[in-house]
N, C-alpha and C positions, 0 to 999 in steps of 0.2 A: 405618473411619472416622479421619480426620485432623484434627486441630484445629492450626490456626495461630494460636498464642497471641501476643498483646501486640505486633502490627505495627503499624505507621503505615499504615492502609488509606486508598488514594488512589481516589477516584470523581470524577465531573463535579460532583457537588453538595457534596462535603467531602473534608477530609483529616483524619484523627485516629486516634487510638489505638483499636484493638479486636482481636476475635478472630474467625476464620472457621471454621465447622464444616464440613466436607466428608463426606458420605456416598454411598458408590459414586461416580457421575459428576457428583454435583450438589452445589451449595452448600446446605446444609441451614439453616444459621443465620449471621446476622453480629451480633455483639453490639459495641456501641460502649461504649468506657470510660466515657464520661460518664454512661451510664445508671447509675442508683442500685445496680441489682440485677447489675451487671456481675461483680464477682468471686463473687457467690453462683452465678451461672448457669455460670459457667467452672468453679468448684470442684464443682458438682454433676455436670456433666458428666463429669469427669475420675473423680469417685466412683462414678457409675453405670457408666461405661464405662472401666474400668481397661485394656482392651485397646487403647483408641484409641491411635493415634500423635499424640504432642504434641511440636510444634515451638515452641521458644521462640524468637521473632522480634523480641525487644527491641532496638530499634535499627534493625531493617529495615523496608523499604516493601512493601508487597503491592498490586499493581495488576492489573486485569483484562487477561488475554492479548490481545495486539493483533490487530486484523482488518486486514488489508492486502489491499485489494481490486484490486490492481494488481502483478501478478507476471508474470513470463515464466520458467517453470521448465523451457522447452525439450524436454519430453517430450510426445508422440513426435517422432523424426524428426531432432533436434539433441542427442542425448545426448552427443555428445564433449564439448560445453560444460558440460552439467548435465543433472540428472533429477530426478524427483520425490523420490527417496530422499535424495540430496545436499543439495538445495535445501530441502526440508522441515526438515532437520536444521539448516542455516544460519538458518532462520525461528525454529526454536525456541530455539536459541542467543541469538537477538535478542529473545526474548520475544514473538514473533508466533505465536500459536496457530491462526488462521485465515486462509487465503489464497484469494484467487479469481484463477484463472490466465487470462491473456489467449490469444487465439486464435492468436498468431503460433507457430505449430508446423508441421510436415511430416507430414501433411497440415494447412493450417490449419483451425481449428474453425469451419466455417461450415454444418454439416448436423448433423441429431440423431444420426446414426451416430458423429460424431466426439465429441459429448459422452459418448456411452455407453462408447466405447473409454476415453477419460480418466477416466471415472468407476470402470472397472474397475481400470485403472493406479493410481489413486490410493489404492484400497481395499487393493491389494497392497504399495504402495510408501512412501506418504505417512506420516509421524509426526505431521503437524499435520492439523487438519479443512481439506478442501481442495474448492472448487468450482470452476466454469467460467463464463466468458462466451462467448458465441457471436459470431462475427465477421460483420458484414455486407458484403455486396457489391452491386454495381449490379444484381445478377440475383436475389438470394434475400430481397428485404424481405417479399415476401408469405408465404414459407414460415416466416420467424421470426415474423411476426405470429400466424400459426396455431399455431406451436409454443409459443408463451410463454402462449397462451391454453388450448391444449388437450393439450399433450404430443405424443407419438409413439407410436402403438400398437405399430408393428413394431418399433422399438428398445427399448421400455419407458421411454424418457425422459419424465419427469414435468415439468410447469412448474417445479416447485420444485428441479429439477434444475439449472436456469439461473440464474446469479445476475444477469446482465445482457446488454446487447447492446452490443458494442463497434463503434463507428463511427469511421474514419479518413477525417478530412477532409484529408487529406495523404498523402504517400507512404507505402507500408508493405508488407510482406512480402507476396508472392503477388499475388492480384487483389483485395485488401481496401481499395482506394482507391474511396471511394463519392464521386462528383461528380456524378450525375445529380440533377437537381433533383425530379423526381417521386419518386425513391428515397428521398431525404433526407425529403421529406414524408411518405411512408409510415412511415418509420422513427421521424421525432420524433413520430408520432400514437401508438406504442405506448405504453400506458399501465400494462402489467402488470409492466413491469420498469424499472430504472433503465437509461438509455441513455447509455454513457460514451463521450465523444468526445475523440479526438486532434486538435487544432486546429492545423494548420499549413497555409499557402496553397501548393498544389503550384506553380502558376504563378510565384509570387514566388521559391521555392526553386530551381526550374528556371533562372530567369533569373540569380540570384545565383551558381549554380553555373557558369554559362556564362562571367560575367563574371571569377570567380576562375581559371578555367583560362585565359582569355585573358591574364590578368596574371601568373600564376604558373606555368603549365605544369603538370607533374607535381610541383612543389614548393610546393603549398598548404601554408602554415603553419597548425596547427591552432587558431591565434588567430583565423582566418578563419571558423571554425564558426559564431561569433556572427553573423557578417555574411551567412554563405550561409542559415542557419537562422534567419533574423533575426527582431526583435522585430516588425516589420510583417506578416510571415506569419504569426506567433501572432495578432496583434492583428486582422487582416483576417478570418481564419477564425473567431475566437472570436466577434466581431461578428455574423457569420452564424449560428453555433451558438446563441448566446443570442437572437438575434431568433426563430430557428424555435421555441425553447424557450419563449418568450413567447408565441408564436402559437398552438402546439400544447398549451401547458400541460404540458409534457415534464418526466419525472423525470430532469432533465440531471446528469449529472456533467462538469464540465469538468475534464479530466485535467491533471496535472503544469502546473499554471499557473507561469509563469517571469518575467512582467513586473509591473512596477508598473500599467500601464494596465489590464491584464486584471484585477487586483484591484479597480479602481475601476468597470470596467465589471459585474463582477458584483455588487458592492455596489448598483448602481442596478438590476440586473436583478432581483434578489431581491426588490425591493419589487413587481415585476409577477408573479413566480413564485416563491413562497417554496420551491418544491421543488427549486430549482437547487441544487446542490452544489458547492463549491468544493474541489478536489483539488491538493495540491502534493506533491512529493517532499522528503525531507531533503537531496537533493542540491541543490535551488534554494534551501534555507534554509542551507547550509553553504558551498558554492562559489561563484565567480565567474568572470568573464573573465580575473581577474587570476591564476588557477590554469592557464591553458593554458601559460604559459610553463615551467613545471615538470612539469605532469602530462601535457600534449599529449594523447594520443590516451587516456590513461586517465581523461580528464573529457569526453571526446566523448560527448554523448547528445542525443537528440531529445525535446522541444525543447532547443536549446543553453540552457547556463548563462548569464546574462547579467551584468549591471553590479553593483556593490556596493551601487549604490542600489536596484536590483530586489530583491536579496537582504534588503536591511533592511526594504523595503516589505511583503514576504512575512512577514519576522518580526513586524512590526507586526499585519499581518492575522492572525495566529496568536495574538498576545496579545490582540486585539479580539474574537478568536473569529469571525472572518469567514471563515477557513478552517476547513472542516468536516471534513475528512480527510486523513490522511497515506497516500500509496500509493507504497511504494517504488521502483516501476518497477523492480524487480530484474530485470537483464537481463545474463545472465553471458556472457562471451565469453572464450576462452582469451588468454592474453598473447600467444602465436604469432601470433593472429589481430590482436590490438590494434596489435601492433608491426609497422606497416606504413605506406605513404604515406597521406596524409588522404582520399584517393578510394577506398581499399581497406580502411582501419581501419572496422570496424564501429562503429556507435553503440550504447552502453548500457554499464552500470556494476551490477556485483554489490554491492548494498548492503543488503539485509534485515538481516543479522547487526547493522548498526550502528543501525537506526531507532531504537529506545528510547534508548539511550545518546546519540545525538545530540540528540534532543528534551530529554532531561534537562539536556544540557550548554547547549543554548541556552536553555532554562528559566532556568537560572541567570546566563546571561549577560544576558538579556533581563529578568530579574526578572518572569518569566510563572509564575503561579500553577500548581501542580501539576494542579489541578482541569480546567485546559484542556488539559493534556496526557492526562489520562485520556479526555476528550471526542475529541478527534481520533485518539488511538491506537487507540480500540476502540468507544466509547460510541455515537459518532453513526453509525458503519457499522452497529453492531447494528440500529439504528434504520433506517436506508436499507434495509439487507437483510433485514429482518424476522426477527433472529436470537433465539434464546434462549441467547445466550452473548456475552460482552463486556462484561459489567456485574457488580460484585460486590453480589448481591442473591440473598436466598433464592429457591431453585427455578430458578436459572439454572445453566447447565453450568458446572462447575468448571475453568473454564480461567483460571489465575493466574500472576502472575510475581512472584517473590521479589527484590529487590534492593537493593545496599547503596548508597545515595545519598551517603554520605560517602566512598566510595571512587573513586578513578580508576584508568584503566588506559590502556596504549599499544596501539593497534590493529596487530598484527603479522600478516603473510602466514601465518606456519605456524598461526596460531590459526583460520583461516577455514574453515568446514565445506564452502562451495561448492567444487564440483568445479572451478572453475576456479583457485582457490588463490589469489586476490588481492583487494585492495579498493582503492578510490581513497582510502579514509579512512587507509590504512597511515602510521603514525608520528603520527597525531594523538592527543591526550590526550583522552579523553572520560570523563565522569562516570556512575556507576551500574552497578556491577559486578553482572551477574544471576547470581544464586546458586542458584536452583531454578525450574522452570518445571512446572505441573500442565496437564495436557490431558484432559478429561473425567474429572477426578479422579485421574488417575494421573501420577506425576512422571516427567518424561523423564530419560533418560540423557544429559546435554549432554555 
C-alpha cells in the first residue's frame, strides 16, 4: 500500500491538491483536498495502515502515465539500433508507461504469428505495458479483418492482443505500402480497431526526389527534406484518408500531422465523423525547417518538419483541444547511420524520453492548461484503445508519474536510455523533472 500525499494532481478534468492511494496494481482511492473530510481520510488511512509507504509530495505534480500509441522499438530484427528492453526504459524515464509498437520490424508485423512473437518478447523484456499494431499490405486486408474480429486459434492471438491496424499510404519499410483502392476500402471498413494512417503521397515524393537528385546530385542538403517529403504530399494523402474515413465511418487516427492545412482538414472532417483522431508528435510541436541548418540528419523524419507557421498552428490546435493524442514516433537510429549523405541517412528520431517535458515546456510557453496535457498524454488514448489505465481514478491501473514542474533540466546525450544514445533535443532546456514513475503500482527504477 502506497500513499502519494498532498500532490498537485493533474487530470483532464481538473488540477488540484490531493492524495492517491495505491493498493497492489490499482488506484484504490483519490482524495481531493477541497473535500471537507480530506485530512480526516488521509489521517485515518495512515492510522489504520501504519505499514503503508507514505510519500509526501508537497510541491510536486502527479499525472497519469503516458500512453504512446506510436513507437518503433526495433525489436525483432533491428536490435543493433534499439530493443524492447532499452527503449521501454527510455519510455519510463520520460513518464510513458504504455506503448503500442508499429509494425516496421524484421520481419514486418503483418501476420498473427508476428504479433504472438512480439507479445512473448515484450513479456520478457519490456518494463512498460506494451501492445502492438498489425501492418496492412495490399495482400492481407481480408486476414486482418478476420483477425481483429475472431483472433487466431493457431497462434493464440486474441482480438484484444491487437491495438490497431497501421496503413502506410506512402513509402514504408518492406511491402507495407498500401495503394490498391479495393484494399484501402476493405481496411477503412474495419470497425473493431482504430486504423492508423501514415499519409504521404508516394508519387509526389518520388517526383520531388528525382528533381532534387537532378539539381544536387549526391549532395542534397538536408534542408531539401521539407521539399521532397513536401506539404502537398501530406495534404493530398490526408485528403484521401479523411474522405475514406467519412465514407466508411472509420475509427481513423491521422498520424503525425505536420501541416497547418491538415489541422483545418481534420477540424472539418470531425464534423462528419467524430471518431477521427488527430495525432501529432512533439517533434512537430518543437522543431521547424529552421533547424535543418544546425541539426541536419538529426531532424530528418517522415513526414518532414515544416515551417514555424505550421509549428504554431499545431501548438494552437493543442491548446484548442483539436489535437487528440501525442505519438512520439520514437524511431531510433545509430548516429553512425545518421551521419551519411541525405539519400543514405535514415529518417526517424529517438524522442520518447522527452515527450512529457516537451509538452510541459510548451504548456508554459503557450499558456496551455495542464488539463489539456493530461488529455493528450494519456486520457484520450485510454478512451480510444479502451484501456483501464491512463487516468487517475479509483479502480484504474496505478500508472503514475511524479514530476517537479518548477525544475528545469538540460537534455544530455549521456542521460539517454535509448540504445542509440542521442537525442535531437540535446542542449535544450526543458521543464518538468520526472522524479518517480509507477507502473501497475510498482515504482520503476529510473
